[in-house]
C-alpha positions in Angstrom: 0.0 0.0 0.0 1.4 3.4 -1.0 2.3 5.7 2.0 2.4 9.5 1.9 3.5 12.0 4.5 1.5 15.1 5.0 2.5 17.3 7.9 -0.2 18.9 10.0 -3.0 17.0 8.4 -6.5 18.3 8.7 -9.3 16.2 7.1 -12.5 18.2 6.9 -15.5 16.0 6.6 -13.2 12.9 6.7 -11.6 13.8 3.3 -8.0 14.4 2.5 -7.0 16.6 -0.4 -3.6 15.7 -1.8 -1.7 18.2 -4.0 1.7 18.9 -5.4 4.3 16.2 -5.6 2.3 13.6 -3.7 -0.6 14.0 -6.2 1.9 13.6 -9.0 3.3 10.5 -7.3 -0.3 9.1 -7.1 -0.6 9.6 -10.9 2.8 8.0 -11.6 1.9 5.0 -9.5 -1.3 4.8 -11.6 -3.5 4.7 -8.5 -7.2 5.2 -9.2 -10.4 5.8 -7.3 -11.1 2.9 -5.0 -7.4 2.2 -4.3 -6.2 2.3 -0.7 -3.3 4.5 0.6 -1.9 5.5 4.0 -1.2 9.0 5.0 1.2 9.7 7.9 0.8 13.0 9.7 4.2 13.0 11.4 2.5 13.1 14.8 2.1 9.4 15.4 -1.0 8.7 13.4 -1.6 6.9 10.2 -4.7 7.5 8.2 -5.9 4.6 6.2 -7.7 6.1 3.2 -9.4 5.2 0.0 -9.0 7.3 -3.1 -12.2 8.9 -4.2 -10.9 10.9 -7.1 -7.6 11.4 -8.9 -6.9 14.4 -11.2 -3.8 15.6 -12.9 -2.5 17.7 -10.0 -4.8 16.7 -7.1 -6.3 13.7 -5.5 -9.1 13.3 -2.9 -9.2 10.4 -0.4 -11.7 9.4 2.2 -10.4 8.5 5.6 -11.4 5.0 6.5 -9.5 4.5 9.8 -7.0 6.3 12.0 -4.4 4.1 13.7 -1.1 4.6 15.6 1.9 5.0 13.2 4.0 1.8 13.5 7.1 3.5 12.2 6.7 6.3 14.7 6.3 3.7 17.6 9.4 1.9 16.4 11.4 5.1 16.2 10.2 6.2 19.7 11.1 2.8 21.1 14.6 2.9 19.6 15.2 6.4 20.9 14.4 5.4 24.4 17.0 2.6 24.5 
C-alpha cells in the first residue's frame, strides 16, 4: 500500500485533499479511485484512506481508519534505548 507524508493533516468531513508532488506520485503509480493508501501525519498517526478521485495535480481520499503509526512507535522505542 502506498504511503504518503502530509504534515499537520486536517481532514475536513473525513476527506484528504492531496496536492503537489504527492498528487503527481499518485498519478505516476497509476493509483485510481477505489485504491487504498496510507497518509502519515508525522505526529504518530496513520490515516488509512481510499482514493475517491484522482486528477492531474490533485487527489481526494476518504479517511477509513485512524491508527497509531507503527514506524513512529518503532522510532520512539529505539530512541528510548
